[in-house]
C-alpha positions in Angstrom: 0.0 0.0 0.0 1.3 3.5 -0.7 0.9 6.7 1.2 -1.0 9.7 -0.3 2.2 11.3 -1.4 3.6 10.1 -4.7 6.8 8.1 -4.6 8.4 7.1 -7.9 10.0 4.0 -6.6 6.7 2.7 -5.2 4.9 3.3 -8.5 7.8 1.6 -10.4 7.3 -1.5 -8.3 3.5 -1.3 -8.6 3.6 -1.3 -12.4 6.1 -4.1 -12.8 3.3 -6.7 -13.4 1.8 -4.5 -16.1 5.1 -4.2 -17.9 5.5 -8.0 -17.8 2.1 -8.7 -19.2 1.7 -10.1 -22.8 -1.0 -7.7 -24.1 -0.4 -8.2 -27.8 -4.1 -9.0 -28.3 -5.4 -5.7 -26.7 -4.7 -2.0 -27.3 -2.2 -0.6 -24.7 -4.7 2.0 -23.4 -7.3 -0.8 -22.7 -4.7 -3.0 -21.0 -3.5 -0.2 -18.8 -7.0 0.9 -17.9 -7.9 -2.6 -16.9 -4.7 -3.0 -14.9 -5.2 0.3 -12.9 -8.9 -0.5 -12.4 -8.0 -3.8 -10.7 -5.3 -2.2 -8.6 -7.8 0.3 -7.3 -10.5 -2.4 -6.7 -8.0 -4.6 -4.8 -6.8 -1.7 -2.6 -3.2 -1.4 -3.9 -4.2 2.2 -4.9 -6.1 3.5 -1.9 -8.6 6.4 -1.8 -7.0 9.9 -1.9 -3.7 8.5 -3.3 -2.1 10.9 -5.8 -1.3 9.5 -9.2 1.7 10.5 -11.2 1.2 13.1 -13.9 0.5 11.8 -17.5 4.1 12.8 -18.4 5.6 11.0 -15.5 3.6 7.8 -16.1 4.2 7.9 -19.8 8.0 8.0 -19.2 7.8 5.2 -16.6 5.8 2.9 -18.8 7.4 3.9 -22.1 4.0 4.8 -23.5 2.8 8.0 -25.3 1.4 10.8 -23.2 -1.9 10.7 -25.2 -2.3 7.0 -24.2 -2.0 7.9 -20.5 -4.4 10.8 -20.9 -6.9 8.5 -22.5 -6.6 6.1 -19.6 -7.0 8.8 -17.0 -10.1 10.1 -18.8 -11.6 6.6 -18.8 -10.9 6.2 -15.1 -12.4 9.5 -14.3 -15.5 8.8 -16.4 -16.2 5.6 -14.4 -15.6 7.3 -11.0 -12.3 5.7 -10.1 -10.2 8.9 -10.0 -10.9 12.7 -9.6 -8.9 15.7 -10.7 -8.0 18.6 -8.4 -7.3 22.0 -10.0 -3.6 22.5 -10.2 -2.8 19.4 -8.1 -3.2 16.5 -10.5 -5.2 13.3 -10.3 -6.2 11.3 -7.2 -8.0 8.1 -6.4 -11.5 9.1 -5.7 -12.4 9.7 -2.1 -16.0 8.6 -2.9 -14.9 5.1 -3.8 -16.8 2.8 -1.5 -14.7 -0.3 -2.3 -11.9 -0.3 0.3 -9.1 -2.8 0.4 -10.7 -4.4 3.5 -14.1 -4.8 1.8 -12.6 -6.3 -1.4 -10.5 -8.8 0.5 -13.6 -9.8 2.5 -15.6 -10.4 -0.7 -13.0 -12.9 -1.9 -13.2 -15.1 1.2 -13.7 -18.8 0.6 -16.9 -18.8 2.6 -18.6 -16.3 0.1 -22.2 -17.4 -0.3 -23.0 -18.6 -3.8 -26.0 -17.3 -5.8 -29.0 -19.4 -5.2 -30.5 -21.3 -8.1 -34.2 -21.9 -8.7 -35.9 -25.2 -8.0 -36.2 -25.6 -11.8 -32.4 -25.3 -12.2 -31.9 -27.9 -9.5 -34.2 -30.3 -11.3 -32.3 -29.8 -14.6 -29.1 -30.8 -12.9 -30.6 -34.2 -12.0 -31.5 -35.0 -15.6 -29.2 -37.1 -17.8 -26.8 -34.8 -19.6 -26.9 -34.4 -23.4 -23.9 -35.6 -25.3 -21.5 -32.9 -26.6 -21.9 -32.4 -30.4 -18.7 -31.7 -32.5 -18.4 -31.5 -36.3 -14.9 -33.0 -35.9 -16.3 -36.3 -34.8 -17.0 -39.1 -37.3 -20.2 -41.2 -37.4 -22.1 -38.6 -35.4 -25.9 -39.2 -35.6 -28.2 -36.6 -37.2 -25.3 -34.8 -38.9 -26.2 -33.5 -42.4 -23.8 -33.4 -45.3 -22.4 -30.0 -44.8 -20.1 -30.1 -47.8 -23.2 -30.6 -50.0 -25.0 -27.5 -48.9 -25.4 -25.0 -51.8 -23.6 -22.1 -50.2 -23.6 -19.7 -53.3 -27.4 -20.0 -53.7 -27.9 -19.5 -49.9 -25.7 -16.4 -50.0 -27.8 -15.1 -52.8 -30.9 -15.6 -50.7 -29.3 -13.9 -47.8 -28.4 -10.9 -50.0 -32.0 -10.8 -51.3 -33.3 -10.9 -47.7 -31.1 -8.0 -46.8 -32.7 -5.9 -49.5 -36.2 -6.8 -48.4 -35.5 -5.8 -44.8 -35.2 -2.2 -45.9 -38.9 -2.1 -46.6 -39.9 -4.2 -43.6 -41.8 -2.4 -40.9 -42.1 -4.3 -37.7 -42.5 -8.1 -37.4 -45.0 -10.7 -36.4 -44.6 -12.7 -33.2 -45.5 -15.8 -35.3 -42.7 -15.2 -37.8 -42.3 -13.7 -41.3 -45.4 -14.3 -43.4 -43.3 -15.2 -46.5 -41.6 -18.1 -44.8 -44.7 -19.3 -43.1 -46.5 -19.5 -46.5 -43.6 -21.4 -48.0 -43.8 -23.9 -45.2 -47.5 -24.3 -45.7 -47.0 -25.0 -49.4 -44.3 -27.5 -48.6 -46.3 -29.3 -45.9 -49.5 -29.5 -47.9 -47.6 -31.2 -50.8 -45.1 -33.5 -49.1 -46.7 -34.3 -45.7 -50.4 -34.2 -46.3 -50.8 -31.5 -43.6 -54.0 -29.4 -43.5 -53.1 -25.9 -42.4 -53.1 -22.2 -43.2 -50.3 -19.7 -42.9 -51.9 -18.2 -39.8 -51.3 -21.5 -37.9 -47.5 -21.6 -38.5 -45.2 -20.2 -35.8 -41.5 -19.9 -36.6 -39.1 -20.9 -33.8 -35.3 -21.1 -33.3 -35.3 -24.8 -33.8 -37.5 -27.6 -32.6 -36.2 -27.3 -29.0 -37.7 -23.8 -28.6 -40.9 -24.9 -30.2 -41.2 -27.8 -27.8 -40.5 -25.5 -24.8 -43.1 -23.0 -26.0 -45.8 -25.7 -26.3 -45.1 -27.2 -22.9 -45.2 -23.8 -21.3 -48.7 -23.2 -22.7 -50.2 -26.7 -22.2 -48.7 -28.1 -19.0 -49.4 -27.3 -15.4 -47.1 -28.5 -12.6 -48.0 -32.1 -11.9 -49.6 -32.8 -15.3 -48.5 -36.0 -17.0 -46.8 -36.1 -20.4 -46.6 -39.4 -22.3 -43.3 -39.9 -24.1 -41.7 -42.8 -26.0 -39.1 -45.1 -24.3 -36.6 -45.2 -25.8 -36.8 -41.7 -27.1 -35.2 -38.2 -27.5 -33.5 -37.3 -24.2 -33.8 -33.6 -24.8 -37.5 -33.8 -23.9 -36.6 -34.4 -20.2 -35.5 -30.8 -19.6 -38.4 -29.2 -21.4 -40.9 -31.2 -19.2 -39.1 -30.6 -16.0 -38.9 -26.8 -16.5 -42.7 -26.6 -16.6 -43.2 -29.0 -13.7 -44.6 -31.8 -15.8 -44.4 -35.5 -14.9 -42.9 -37.6 -17.6 -44.6 -41.0 -18.2 -42.3 -43.3 -20.2 -44.2 -45.6 -22.6 -42.5 -48.5 -24.2 -42.4 -48.9 -27.9 -42.3 -52.0 -30.2 -41.9 -52.4 -33.9 -45.3 -50.8 -34.4 -44.2 -47.7 -32.4 -45.8 -46.2 -29.4 -47.7 -48.7 -27.2 -51.1 -47.2 -27.1 -52.4 -50.2 -25.1 -50.2 -49.1 -22.2 -50.4 -45.3 -22.8 -54.0 -44.6 -23.3 -55.5 -45.9 -20.1 -57.5 -44.1 -17.4 -54.7 -44.8 -15.0 -52.3 -42.6 -17.0 -54.7 -39.6 -17.2 -52.2 -37.7 -19.3 -52.6 -34.1 -20.4 -50.3 -34.4 -23.4 -48.4 -36.9 -25.6 -45.1 -36.2 -27.2 -44.3 -38.7 -30.0 -42.3 -39.3 -33.2 -44.9 -41.2 -35.3 -43.0 -41.1 -38.6 -39.8 -42.5 -37.2 -39.1 -43.1 -33.6 -35.8 -41.7 -32.3 -33.5 -43.6 -32.2 -35.0 -47.0 -33.2 -36.6 -45.8 -36.4 -39.9 -47.6 -35.9 -43.0 -46.2 -37.6 -46.3 -45.8 -35.7 -48.9 -48.1 -37.2 -52.1 -46.7 -38.7 -54.2 -48.5 -36.1 -52.3 -46.9 -33.2 -52.3 -43.5 -34.9 -56.1 -43.5 -35.1 -56.3 -44.7 -31.5 -54.1 -41.8 -30.4 -56.2 -39.2 -32.3 -59.4 -40.6 -30.8 -57.9 -40.4 -27.3 -56.9 -36.7 -27.8 -60.4 -35.8 -29.1 -62.3 -37.5 -26.3 -60.1 -36.2 -23.4 -59.3 -32.7 -24.7 -55.7 -33.7 -24.7 -53.0 -32.6 -27.1 -50.4 -34.5 -29.2 -47.1 -33.0 -30.1 -45.9 -34.6 -33.3 -42.1 -34.3 -33.7 -41.5 -35.2 -37.3 -37.9 -36.1 -36.8 -36.0 -36.6 -40.1 -39.2 -37.8 -41.8 -38.0 -36.2 -45.1 -35.4 -39.0 -45.4 -37.5 -42.0 -46.0 -35.7 -44.3 -48.5 -38.1 -47.2 -48.8 -41.1 -45.4 -50.3 -42.7 -41.9 -50.4 -43.0 -39.8 -47.2 -45.8 -40.9 -44.9 -48.8 -38.8 -44.2 -48.3 -36.9 -40.9 -50.4 -37.6 -37.9 -51.8 -34.1 -38.2 -53.1 -34.9 -41.7 -55.2 -37.8 -40.4 -58.0 -35.6 -39.1 -55.7 -34.3 -36.4 -55.6 -30.6 -37.2 -57.6 -29.7 -34.1 -55.6 -31.8 -31.6 -52.1 -32.1 -33.0 -49.2 -29.6 -32.8 -46.9 -30.5 -35.6 -43.2 -29.7 -35.1 -40.5 -29.5 -37.8 -37.0 -28.2 -38.2 -34.6 -27.1 -40.9 -31.4 -27.6 -38.9 -31.0 -31.3 -39.8 -32.1 -30.9 -43.5 -30.0 -27.9 -44.4 -27.4 -26.9 -41.8 -27.1 -26.9 -38.0 -26.3 -23.2 -37.9 -29.6 -22.4 -39.5 -31.5 -22.4 -36.3 -35.0 -22.3 -37.7 -37.9 -24.6 -36.9 -41.7 -24.3 -36.8 -44.9 -25.3 -35.1 -48.2 -25.9 -36.9 -50.8 -25.1 -34.3 -54.5 -26.1 -34.1 -56.5 -23.0 -35.0 -58.0 -22.6 -31.5 -54.5 -22.3 -29.9 -53.1 -19.6 -32.3 -54.3 -16.5 -30.3 -52.9 -17.7 -27.0 -49.5 -18.8 -28.5 -49.2 -15.6 -30.4 -49.8 -13.6 -27.2 -47.3 -15.6 -25.2 -44.6 -15.3 -27.9 -44.8 -11.6 -27.6 -44.1 -11.7 -23.9 -41.3 -14.2 -24.1 -39.0 -13.1 -26.9 -40.9 -10.9 -29.4 -40.2 -13.2 -32.3 -37.0 -13.9 -34.3 -34.7 -11.9 -36.5 -36.2 -11.3 -40.0 -33.0 -11.9 -42.0 -32.7 -15.7 -41.8 -36.4 -16.1 -42.2 -36.6 -14.0 -45.3 -33.5 -15.8 -46.7 -35.0 -19.2 -46.2 -38.3 -18.0 -47.7 -36.4 -17.0 -50.8 -34.5 -20.2 -50.8 -37.7 -22.2 -50.8 -39.6 -20.1 -53.3 -36.8 -20.6 -55.9 -37.2 -24.4 -55.5 -33.8 -24.8 -54.0 -35.0 -26.4 -50.7 -36.9 -29.1 -52.6 -34.1 -29.8 -55.0 -31.5 -30.0 -52.1 -33.8 -32.3 -50.2 -34.2 -34.7 -53.2 -30.4 -34.8 -53.7 -29.8 -35.4 -50.0 -32.4 -38.2 -49.9 -30.6 -40.0 -52.7 -27.1 -39.3 -51.2 -28.1 -40.5 -47.7 -29.6 -43.7 -49.1 -26.4 -44.5 -50.9 -24.3 -43.7 -47.7 -26.6 -45.9 -45.6 -26.2 -48.8 -48.0 -22.4 -48.4 -47.9 -22.4 -48.3 -44.1 -24.5 -51.5 -44.0 -22.2 -53.3 -46.4 -19.0 -52.3 -44.5 -20.4 -53.2 -41.1 -21.5 -56.7 -42.4 -18.1 -57.1 -44.0 -16.0 -56.0 -41.0 -18.0 -57.0 -37.9 -19.8 -60.2 -38.9 -22.4 -60.7 -36.2 -20.9 -58.4 -33.7 -23.1 -55.6 -34.9 -26.7 -56.4 -36.1 -28.6 -53.8 -37.9 -32.1 -52.9 -36.6 -34.0 -52.3 -39.9 -35.5 -48.8 -40.5 -37.0 -47.3 -43.6 -34.7 -44.2 -43.6 -33.2 -41.6 -41.4 -29.7 -40.1 -40.8 -28.4 -42.9 -38.5 -28.5 -46.6 -38.1 -29.1 -48.6 -34.9 -26.8 -51.7 -34.5 -27.4 -54.2 -31.7 -24.6 -55.6 -29.7 -24.7 -59.0 -28.0 -26.8 -58.9 -24.8 -24.9 -57.7 -21.8 -22.3 -55.7 -23.7 -21.4 -52.4 -22.1 -22.2 -50.1 -25.0 -21.5 -47.0 -22.9 -17.9 -48.1 -22.3 -17.5 -48.8 -26.0 -18.7 -45.3 -26.9 -16.6 -43.7 -24.2 -13.5 -45.3 -25.7 -14.6 -44.5 -29.3 -15.0 -40.8 -28.4 -11.4 -40.6 -27.5 -10.4 -41.6 -31.0 -12.7 -39.0 -32.7 -15.9 -41.0 -33.1 -19.3 -39.5 -32.3 -21.5 -42.6 -32.2 -23.8 -43.0 -29.2 -24.8 -45.9 -26.9 -28.3 -47.2 -27.5 -28.9 -47.7 -23.8 -28.5 -44.0 -23.2 -31.9 -43.4 -24.9 -33.8 -45.7 -22.5 -35.5 -44.4 -19.4 -37.7 -46.9 -17.5 -37.6 -49.9 -19.9 -34.8 -52.5 -19.8 -32.3 -51.2 -22.3 -31.0 -53.0 -25.4 -27.2 -52.8 -25.9 -26.2 -51.2 -29.2 -24.6 -48.4 -31.1 -26.3 -45.5 -32.8 -24.1 -44.7 -35.8 -24.5 -41.7 -38.1 -23.8 -41.9 -41.8 -25.5 -39.0 -43.5 -22.8 -36.4 -43.1 -19.9 -38.6 -44.1 -18.3 -39.7 -47.3 -17.4 -43.4 -48.0 -13.8 -42.6 -47.1 -14.8 -41.0 -43.8 -17.1 -44.0 -43.0 -14.2 -46.4 -43.7 -11.9 -44.3 -41.4 -14.5 -44.3 -38.6 -15.2 -48.1 -38.8 -11.4 -48.8 -38.9 -11.1 -46.9 -35.6 -14.1 -48.7 -34.2 -13.1 -52.2 -35.1 -10.4 -52.8 -32.5 -12.6 -51.3 -29.8 -15.4 -53.7 -30.6 -13.0 -56.6 -30.7 -11.6 -55.7 -27.3 -14.9 -55.5 -25.6 -16.4 -58.7 -27.2 -13.5 -61.0 -26.5 
């Protein structure tokens, strides 16, 4: 600590750490300001201490006098120092943070900020796996190298010009994009809707959270598939819902278990076109049973149409919403997996009766999304680029799936057994019963593989052991590389 009178040798010692800093990434004035700010806050420069003149400090630190003046001006503007006419600059006497108070605030017994009960609940939920584009065989990874960047940039440029004439925005999303989505869904998915029913979201996760917030009270039951998408757990917990895990079989969601008076559920969240991760399709009989249950009980169904666009063994199936479900089904879709993960856009198709309430809530929560990406995607779709890209990817992914199946059969014999599915962006491969699939994946992750353990997706049901292996985003060479790295790991665990 220094006395109020200025002593050059004391200041020379005080600024030694600053002179030793490597501040090549920041302007010198900013580095010096931050340094002096911290010295004041920690009490090394005490209240009413006189600072050297700008000329003296410039000479001491080998900086220009203008740099020192700029730093002093910044410190004065934020209340750290004050100037006295004809007597230089002093550490402010009004500064309430004394050295004693600062030291006290850094004590190890400092009380942490309290989290809400919702935050504590989220900490108890199984964590999501970290996603990395550097990993091979990662499920749900699109072919990024095939994305038509020049055409997308043209759409972005066009959207920028349209924004000049845009006055305000709708909480539901840009009308141009919503109408393009309606055109696409009416043609390809058999969905009955108008533009007013479509709400644009920043991906399917946000849409799911919005829907749960509007439909679920604390303690209400939510029917979900088991195995199923683990990201649903957090969305249910944050609204106080109670998850009811319903087993699936090769015909999909077990309605004989789910739709009973005992369950008394408020909502069902399902993937009827293709269960994640198993790939099973909900049978027509069970679809009709589910719709009848929703109508009779005033319940709602959220239809997550996960990667339904990539059906290789026939045309896309009619969505559940299109089977007379427009008044009880919320349809959820996303562009992130079809186009690019960085295009964080998804949508909900709402029953007409829910539109006013959802629109009002959206205004309170976030006021809607940025117009630029929405207008860009609307232009991209209106020019037919979305449809053509989808056709090319469907053909490409089918070829990559066939190559993966051939290579796994060739390399692994019966160590990995494919669980048949009519499409998708990944394959499920069963391991011999009792195999620790999580240990295999943990070891595989260390060599740059992004595959997932099948048992991770189970909740209450006895899990099957297997691997969820992505193929859509990888060339044949990359698939070969990934399987070559996986082979010794499988051999080691199955000895």
